[in-house]
C-alpha positions, 0 to 999 in steps of 0.5 A, a space after each residue: 180537774 185537768 185533762 191529764 189527771 182524768 187520764 191518769 185516773 182512767 188508766 189507774 182504774 183500768 189497770 186495777 180492773 185488769 189486775 183484779 181479773 187477770 190474777 196469779 195462781 198458786 197450788 199448796 202442798 202440805 207435808 213435812 213443810 208447807 210449800 207453794 208453787 206458782 202456776 202463773 197468771 190466768 183469768 179469775 173465771 178460768 183457774 189453772 189446773 195442776 198435774 203432777 204424776 198424772 194426778 190432777 189437783 184442781 184446788 189451786 188458789 189465787 195468790 192474794 198476797 201477790 194481788 194485794 202487792 200489785 194493787 199497792 204498787 199500782 196505787 203508789 205509782 199513780 198517786 205520785 203521778 197524780 200529785 205531780 200534776 197538781 198546781 202549787 198554791 200561789 201565795 
C-alpha cells in the first residue's frame, strides 16, 4: 500500500470519528403537524438545550439522518480518492 493511500485512510478514519462525536441536534414539536428545529452542532456528551417562552425542553435528539448522510458523503469522497490512487494493471 502506498503512502498516499495510508494518508487517505488515516484522514478518513479521523473524519468519521469527528463526525460521530460532534453531531447535529434537533428538537421535535408535536401538534397539528410535526416539525423539527435544528439546534446546531455539539459534542455527543454535551447535548444542546432548547428554551422557548422560558420553558426548557431538555429532550433534544441527535439528527441521525444528517449524521448518516454526512458519513455516506465522506465515504463516497474518500472511496473515490482511494480508487484514484490505485495503479492500473499492466497487460
